[in-house]
N, C-alpha and C positions, 0 to 999 in steps of 0.2 A: 743407133737406140740402144738403150739400156735393155736388157732381159728382166721381165717383172719374172721373181720367183716367187708363190707364195711357200711360206716354212710354217709347219706345223710341230716341228721339234724341238725346244728349247737347248738341246745338247747338241744340233745340228752343226757342225765345224765349220762351216760358212760365215756362221754368226760369232766368231772368236772376238773380230775386234770390239764387239760392243757384250762383252761378258764383264760380271763383275766390276760395274763402274761405282760401286759404293766403298768398293776397296781401294784407299786412296795413294795407301802404299803399291799397291800391285801396278795401279797406275800411272804412279809416278815413275816406277822402272819402266814399266812397258812401252809408253808411247814416248819418249823422246829416245830408246832404244830400239825398236822399230819402225822408227819414222812414222807414227800416224800420230794423230789427234782426232778427237770428236767433236764435230760442230750438231749443236742441237737446235731446232727448228727454223721455220721455212727463212724468215729471213736472215739470221746467221749461217744458213747452207748457201742459201744465193750469195750473199757477200763474200764468202771464204773462194765459193765459185769465180766469181767477178773478180777476185783478188789473184785470181791465177794458180789455186793450190787444187792440186790433182784427186779428183773423187776416187777412192777404192771401191766404195761400196753406198746404197743409203739405206738404211730401217724405218719402214713405213706401218703405219697404221690403216686401214683401209682407206680412212673418209682423207687421208693426205694425197693418198696416189693423185686422184685428178686434182688436187691443188698442185702438186709438184709434177706433172706431166710433161710441161716443156723442159723443167730441166732433165725429165727420164729421155725423151724422145731427142736431147742433144748429146747425152755422154753416153758413154759405152759401157758406165761400171754398172756391176748387177745391184738392182735393186730388190731387196727380201722384204716382201708385206706379211704382215703377222698382226694379230689380235692384239689389242692393249694388255690384254692379260698374257700373252706370252712373251710384249715385248720387257712387260715388268717382270716376268720372271729369267728373262734372257741379263738383263740389265742389273736389276737388283733397288730398281726406284720405280715410281711410279712416273714415265715418259708422257707429260701432262699436254707438251706439244703436238706429241705424235710423230714425230722427223727429227731421225739421226743420223750424222752420213761420216763416213771412216774420211778422213782427208789424208793424204801424203804433206809430210811437211819440206819446205822449201831448206836448201843450207841458209843456215844462219850467218849472216855477215859479221865480223869483227869489229871492234872499237873502230877501230884505226879504219875500216873500209867504209865504214857507216859517217864517220867523221868525214872523211874524204868526199864521199858523193852528198851532204849537207851542210859544208862549209860554203860563206858567202851569204851578200846583202846584210839584210837585219834579222837572219834569222834566228828563232832560239829554240832549243832543246831541251830535253829533260832529263835527268840524272836521278834514277832510283836505288836507294842503298836501302839492301835485308829488306825488300818488303816479301814478306809469307804470309799474305792471307790472301788469298785468290780474287775474295771477292774485291778486296781493296785496289789488287793490281788492276782488274778487268776496269771498276770505277774511275781508276787514274787514267787508263788509257783511254775511256771514253770520252775523261773533259780534256786529255789533250789533243784528242779528233777533235772535238767541238771547238777549241782556243786555239787553234793555230801552233800547236808544238810539230816543229819538223820531223823528229827523231825524239828516240829514246832510248837512251843508255841505262843498262842494268849490273847492277854488280855481281859477283860471282856467285852470293847468296840468294838472290832473287829469285820467287817461284817464279813457277812457267808461265808466262801469257797465254800459248794456248792449252794451258790444263783448260779441262769442259767448263769447268763455272768462273774463270776469266774469262772466256770467252761469250758466256751467257750476259754477264754482267755488263762486259763492255759491248753486248752487242753488237758483236762482231769489229767492233772498232781496233780490235789487236791485228786486225788485216790492213787497214788502212794508213797506222804509222807506223814507220819503219824502224825496227828496233836491232840494239846489239847487245852482248854479253862482255865487257870488260873480264880480262881475267886475272889482271894483277892489281888487287886493292887494296892501298888508294891509289899506287903508284901509276896508275893507266891516266888517272885525272890529269897528270901533266900532256896528255897528248891532246886531252879536252882544250885547254890552255896554249897549249903549239899549234890547234887549226882555229885561233883567234875567238876563244870564245871566253868571258868574263865568267866564273863560276860564282854563282848566288848561292849560298849555305840558306836554307829555309829552318830556322831556330827561334823558338819562343823566349830563347835568355833576352835578357835586359839589354843586353850591351848589340843586340842586333838592332839595325836601323829600321823603322817600322816602314812597309811599302809604297804608302802613299807618300813618304816623305824624297824617295829616291828619283833623283830626277830620272823623266823618261827614256831619254837616251842611254842611260846605262845599262837598260833594257835588251838594246838592240846586241845582235849577237851573245845571247847570254845562254848559260845554262843551268839552269833551276835545279837545285838538288832538293830530293826531299830524302827524309830516314823512314827508319822500320817504324811501323805502328806502337809498339814498345818504348822505345828509346831514343827514338828521333836518329839524326844522324850521330855516328860515331865522333869520337874526340878526331879519330885521321882526316877522315872526311871532313870534320870543320877546319883543321889545322889545313887542308889543302884548300880551302876555298880563297876565293879574292873579295870576298864581302859577304857581312852575313847581317841577312832581312829575315822582317817577322811579320806577320799578322796583327794590327792593333785589336785590342779585344779587350770587353767589358772588364774591370775590377773582379778578380776571382777566378776569372775563367782564363788558365795558363795555355791549353793546346785546343785544336782542332782535330776530329778523326783526321788521318792523313789521306782519305781520298776527298773530303770536303776540301783541306787544307790545298791540294793542288787545285782543285779547281779556283779556289779563291786567287792562288798565286799565278795560274795560267792568265785569267781574267784581267786581274792586277798588271801585269807584265804586257799586254798584246800592245802590238803599236796604236797609236792614236794620228786622227786625222783622217 
């Protein structure tokens, strides 16, 4: 059973994991380096726990103590009970969901390890290049989880899926879709091809085949590759693809937000029948 500790001092060193959550650069440096990430909200905390992430501590406003009682009783990590005002002073923003948890990261698999674990059958995976917006990354993970994507590979410059906003937007889907990071881009795409995947590059180019004109069997064992919010896939990534595909759109509209595009692509390529 966790210890329930009332804290009234915003400078209490036991709250260090939760300090300055609005300082993006500090958070980006501290979280990966120290092996922690922050889960926000009851559902997200529960999903992180159920996915096997070790809890370091929880920070709860009073009304959430009873709601999270089963988690408190199950886990040994300390629970800090604070007022909403104190939580805001500590974190630097209004904790409107009233519940935060500091979680321990797991070792991240390499791209090769992930491919070995998820090769076979008619699986589809996704490849994200240059996603730097955490909200878009989280939304794309949520679509991947909902629409049957088996795993996600990230380019070296992609944002961190365990950044607080990415977790929040994904509603915890970053915990349910296995992911790994490629280290040599785009050369590591050859590993994807060697694992038996056909690489489909999503691009608005007129040279690309509309998704509704691609035979469904070509989506089996496919790797759906999407590019950054601003520029789409790089020239190097496009050259490395086996086929270019696009979402057919009305005249005058050439592209969608990448999070929306990922949802359309994952739905259009799903197994039929």
